[in-house]
C-alpha positions in Angstrom: -24.4 11.1 19.8 -22.6 7.9 20.5 -22.9 6.8 16.9 -21.3 10.1 15.7 -18.3 9.6 17.9 -17.7 6.1 16.6 -17.9 7.3 13.1 -15.4 10.0 13.8 -13.0 7.5 15.4 -13.5 5.1 12.5 -12.6 7.8 10.0 -9.5 8.7 12.0 -8.5 5.0 12.1 -8.9 4.6 8.4 -6.8 7.7 7.7 -4.0 6.5 10.0 -4.1 3.0 8.4 -4.0 4.5 5.0 -1.0 6.7 6.0 0.8 3.8 7.4 0.4 1.8 4.1 1.6 4.8 2.0 4.7 5.1 4.2 5.3 1.4 4.1 5.2 1.4 0.2 7.3 4.6 0.0 10.0 3.1 2.3 9.9 -0.2 0.2 10.4 1.5 -3.2 12.9 3.9 -1.7 15.0 1.0 -0.5 15.1 -0.5 -4.1 17.2 2.4 -5.2 19.7 2.3 -2.4 23.2 0.9 -2.9 25.2 -1.1 -0.5 28.3 1.0 -0.9 29.1 4.5 -2.0 30.7 5.0 -5.4 34.1 5.9 -4.1 34.3 2.8 -1.8 33.1 0.5 -4.6 35.8 2.0 -7.0 38.6 1.6 -4.5 37.6 -2.0 -3.8 37.2 -2.9 -7.4 40.6 -1.5 -8.4 42.6 -2.9 -5.5 44.0 -6.4 -5.9 44.8 -7.0 -2.3 42.0 -8.0 0.2 43.3 -5.9 3.1 41.4 -2.8 2.0 38.2 -4.8 1.6 38.6 -6.4 4.9 39.1 -3.1 6.6 35.9 -1.6 5.0 34.0 -4.7 6.0 35.2 -4.5 9.6 34.2 -0.8 9.6 30.7 -1.7 8.4 30.3 -4.4 11.0 31.5 -2.0 13.8 29.1 0.7 12.7 26.2 -1.8 12.5 26.7 -3.3 15.9 26.4 -0.2 18.0 22.8 0.6 17.1 21.7 -3.0 17.7 23.3 -2.7 21.2 21.6 0.5 21.9 18.1 -0.9 20.8 18.7 -4.0 22.9 19.5 -1.9 26.0 16.4 0.2 25.4 14.2 -2.9 24.8 15.5 -4.5 28.1 14.9 -1.2 30.1 11.4 -1.1 28.7 10.8 -4.7 29.6 12.0 -4.2 33.1 9.9 -1.1 33.6 6.8 -2.8 32.3 7.0 -6.3 33.7 9.8 -5.9 36.4 7.5 -4.6 39.2 6.0 -7.2 41.6 2.5 -6.7 42.6 1.7 -7.0 46.3 -1.6 -8.5 47.1 
């Protein structure tokens, strides 16, 4: 009986491991086709001689990139404090 339960857990583990690998490969190959800029932004930047528009788009990209990193850092700090912040009384 115990051996049968171990086999079932092993099969579930193999399926989940296989699924993770497939998702990793899919995300890798999907990212190969992504572009760094949309077609309209690229056309506007290539046709424009001044660098003011390019700097504005780059600043916008940096602004949009920073906010998710701040949110993830706050969530990570909160999880750390919840997990390791409690003092154990002996």
